[in-house]
ZATOR-565340 format. One line per 5 residues: their letters; for each residue x, y, z of C-alpha. Coordinates in steps of 0.1 Angstrom, whole numbers, plus 5000, padded with zeros to 4 digits. Layout:
A	X,Y,Z | ...
REM end
This chain:
MKKMA	2028,5727,7949 | 2002,5706,7932 | 2017,5714,7898 | 2052,5704,7911 | 2038,5671,7925
KIMAC	2023,5663,7892 | 2056,5670,7874 | 2074,5648,7899 | 2048,5620,7896 | 2051,5621,7858
AAASA	2089,5620,7861 | 2087,5590,7884 | 2063,5573,7860 | 2086,5579,7831 | 2116,5566,7850
LMVGT	2096,5535,7860 | 2086,5529,7823 | 2122,5534,7812 | 2134,5511,7839 | 2108,5485,7831
AFAAK	2117,5486,7794 | 2154,5483,7802 | 2148,5453,7825 | 2127,5437,7798 | 2154,5443,7772
KAKSS	2180,5429,7795 | 2159,5399,7803 | 2154,5393,7766 | 2191,5397,7758 | 2200,5372,7785
VVKIG	2183,5344,7766 | 2210,5323,7750 | 2206,5317,7713 | 2218,5283,7700 | 2217,5274,7663
IVQLV	2217,5237,7654 | 2224,5226,7619 | 2219,5189,7611 | 2231,5176,7577 | 2203,5151,7571
EHPAL	2176,5131,7589 | 2185,5095,7598 | 2184,5077,7631 | 2220,5083,7642 | 2220,5120,7636
DKNYQ	2185,5123,7650 | 2196,5106,7682 | 2227,5129,7683 | 2205,5160,7682 | 2181,5147,7708
GFVDG	2209,5137,7731 | 2223,5173,7728 | 2190,5189,7736 | 2183,5166,7765 | 2219,5171,7778
LKEAG	2213,5209,7778 | 2180,5204,7797 | 2197,5183,7823 | 2221,5212,7829 | 2192,5237,7833
YIDGQ	2192,5251,7797 | 2156,5247,7785 | 2144,5258,7751 | 2118,5285,7754 | 2129,5295,7789
NIKID	2166,5305,7792 | 2177,5294,7758 | 2163,5297,7723 | 2171,5268,7699 | 2170,5274,7662
YQNAQ	2170,5239,7647 | 2176,5236,7610 | 2179,5205,7588 | 2199,5207,7556 | 2182,5178,7539
GEQAN	2216,5164,7528 | 2225,5194,7507 | 2258,5212,7512 | 2244,5244,7498 | 2217,5243,7525
CVTIA	2243,5239,7551 | 2260,5271,7539 | 2227,5290,7539 | 2218,5279,7574 | 2253,5287,7587
QKFVN	2250,5322,7573 | 2217,5326,7590 | 2232,5317,7624 | 2261,5341,7619 | 2238,5369,7609
DRDNL	2216,5362,7639 | 2247,5365,7661 | 2239,5332,7679 | 2258,5326,7711 | 2267,5290,7702
IFAIA	2263,5268,7672 | 2260,5230,7672 | 2268,5213,7639 | 2259,5176,7633 | 2280,5158,7607
TPAAQ	2312,5169,7589 | 2297,5189,7560 | 2275,5209,7583 | 2304,5215,7606 | 2327,5226,7577
AVANL	2300,5250,7565 | 2297,5268,7598 | 2335,5268,7606 | 2341,5284,7572 | 2318,5314,7580
TKKIP	2328,5323,7616 | 2359,5323,7637 | 2343,5340,7666 | 2311,5321,7675 | 2318,5290,7696
ILVSS	2311,5259,7675 | 2304,5224,7690 | 2304,5196,7665 | 2294,5160,7667 | 2290,5130,7643
VTDPA	2324,5141,7629 | 2348,5112,7626 | 2381,5131,7625 | 2378,5169,7630 | 2416,5173,7623
SARLV	2415,5157,7588 | 2383,5177,7581 | 2403,5208,7589 | 2379,5220,7616 | 2407,5220,7643
KSNEK	2445,5224,7643 | 2446,5190,7661 | 2422,5168,7679 | 2442,5171,7711 | 2444,5209,7711
PNTNV	2419,5225,7686 | 2433,5260,7688 | 2402,5273,7669 | 2366,5282,7679 | 2356,5246,7672
TGTSD	2355,5216,7695 | 2332,5187,7702 | 2329,5149,7699 | 2340,5124,7674 | 2319,5094,7662
LTPCA	2349,5074,7653 | 2338,5038,7655 | 2361,5008,7660 | 2365,5001,7623 | 2391,4973,7630
AQIDL	2367,4956,7654 | 2339,4959,7628 | 2360,4941,7602 | 2369,4915,7628 | 2331,4911,7633
IKKLV	2330,4900,7596 | 2354,4872,7604 | 2331,4861,7633 | 2298,4863,7615 | 2309,4853,7580
PNAKT	2340,4831,7586 | 2341,4819,7550 | 2341,4854,7535 | 2370,4862,7512 | 2361,4895,7497
VGIMY	2346,4926,7514 | 2328,4953,7495 | 2337,4986,7513 | 2309,5010,7503 | 2309,5047,7511
CSSEQ	2302,5082,7498 | 2333,5095,7481 | 2325,5131,7490 | 2322,5126,7528 | 2356,5130,7545
NSVFQ	2346,5110,7575 | 2337,5081,7553 | 2370,5082,7533 | 2389,5082,7566 | 2370,5052,7579
AKLAE	2373,5033,7546 | 2411,5036,7548 | 2410,5021,7583 | 2388,4993,7572 | 2411,4985,7542
AQCKK	2441,4984,7565 | 2423,4959,7588 | 2412,4938,7559 | 2448,4935,7548 | 2458,4926,7584
VGLEY	2433,4898,7587 | 2437,4884,7552 | 2405,4897,7535 | 2405,4910,7500 | 2384,4942,7495
KEATV	2367,4960,7467 | 2358,4997,7469 | 2323,5008,7459 | 2316,5045,7461 | 2285,5067,7456
SNSNE	2284,5104,7450 | 2247,5109,7454 | 2217,5090,7467 | 2204,5080,7433 | 2235,5058,7428
IQQVT	2229,5037,7459 | 2208,5009,7444 | 2230,5006,7413 | 2263,5005,7432 | 2249,4979,7456
QSLVG	2237,4958,7427 | 2272,4961,7411 | 2287,4942,7441 | 2264,4911,7437 | 2285,4881,7427
KVDVI	2317,4900,7434 | 2318,4902,7472 | 2308,4879,7501 | 2299,4907,7525 | 2294,4945,7524
YIPTD	2309,4969,7550 | 2296,5004,7553 | 2311,5029,7578 | 2292,5057,7595 | 2283,5073,7562
NMLAA	2255,5098,7563 | 2243,5093,7527 | 2243,5056,7530 | 2227,5057,7565 | 2198,5076,7550
GMATV	2196,5051,7521 | 2203,5020,7542 | 2169,5004,7535 | 2178,5004,7498 | 2212,4988,7504
SKVAT	2197,4962,7527 | 2170,4951,7503 | 2195,4945,7474 | 2221,4929,7496 | 2198,4907,7517
DNKIP	2178,4896,7486 | 2211,4884,7472 | 2222,4868,7505 | 2250,4893,7511 | 2254,4902,7548
TIVGE	2260,4939,7556 | 2282,4950,7585 | 2277,4986,7593 | 2290,5015,7613 | 2262,5022,7638
DGMVQ	2230,5009,7653 | 2207,5031,7633 | 2219,5015,7601 | 2212,4981,7617 | 2176,4992,7625
SGGLA	2172,5002,7589 | 2182,4967,7577 | 2219,4962,7582 | 2229,4929,7596 | 2251,4939,7626
TYGID	2275,4964,7641 | 2298,4970,7669 | 2294,5007,7674 | 2287,5037,7696 | 2255,5052,7710
YYELG	2248,5085,7692 | 2223,5097,7718 | 2250,5095,7745 | 2274,5112,7721 | 2249,5141,7719
RQTAR	2247,5143,7757 | 2285,5143,7760 | 2286,5172,7735 | 2260,5191,7755 | 2282,5189,7786
MAVDV	2310,5205,7766 | 2287,5232,7754 | 2276,5240,7789 | 2312,5246,7799 | 2315,5270,7770
LQGKK	2283,5288,7778 | 2293,5292,7814 | 2327,5306,7805 | 2345,5278,7822 | 2364,5267,7791
APKDM	2371,5279,7755 | 2368,5256,7725 | 2404,5262,7715 | 2415,5246,7747 | 2391,5216,7747
PIQYL	2403,5184,7732 | 2380,5165,7709 | 2362,5138,7730 | 2353,5102,7722 | 2328,5076,7735
EKCEF	2347,5048,7752 | 2319,5023,7752 | 2308,5003,7721 | 2281,4977,7719 | 2272,4948,7696
SYNKD	2237,4950,7679 | 2221,4930,7651 | 2189,4929,7631 | 2169,4897,7638 | 2148,4900,7607
TLAKL	2179,4904,7585 | 2196,4875,7602 | 2166,4853,7595 | 2163,4863,7558 | 2200,4855,7554
GMTLP	2195,4821,7570 | 2223,4829,7595 | 2228,4822,7632 | 2249,4841,7657 | 2280,4826,7672
ADLAN	2274,4816,7708 | 2296,4844,7722 | 2276,4871,7704 | 2242,4855,7710 | 2245,4858,7748
REM end
């Protein structure tokens, strides 16, 4: 009897160990893995990332508790985007958040199964991330950072009423920038402004291209371009030293020396994307059925120091 009791006790202990190991494995597997790839560090994309993380936290998804966030920055290199995307796919992440068009394209090209939420992408359809912005019909959805390009060009007419020629400056390899540049050109034609395109293909060209506009344009317009956002301080120094106002696509570029913008809040855009991600994680919706979302509210902001260096004053309706 004693021998049988020992055998039964050992069996019970073994069962308990197996059960405990299974429970631990199950608990571990229940942690949601989220990969985040950000194209480059600059204020707008940084805010977008923080808004996403905070939005998840508001919904009860906290890094280190019930989710594990793997944040990677590609440092502005497309090759790095691909390497990071491959890592997320190999790790079998439950969801991927891609910030900026090149990062989103890298991930979307490598997986058609893992749900992908994108943000800071101006037009997902033209970037071939979705079949259409209204009905993605792929594993990709998210938020657009399309800014009111027409209103920004109109802002030029308000701030620089005597301007005749606008230098439209952007990175030729960024699809979102090309898309916005065309919108800006159309609005320039509509309001009677001439324009001159000035494109860069890498960050080393920013100073030279900005300098090439001196004496040829009255104002520079830059859309929400990631390369130029990261190099905005360089653009601003050349432009401001030569008394050329810069109207830009978003507030982060204003903080880096641009004169003014009428744009969106990237932090709020991140939070909005997080709410979409929560619906996906909870199985309420699938990316293929979720239309691309936009921020409705835009705000005017300006750089006081840049305004002073240019010797300009704000019109009364913008100063209040």
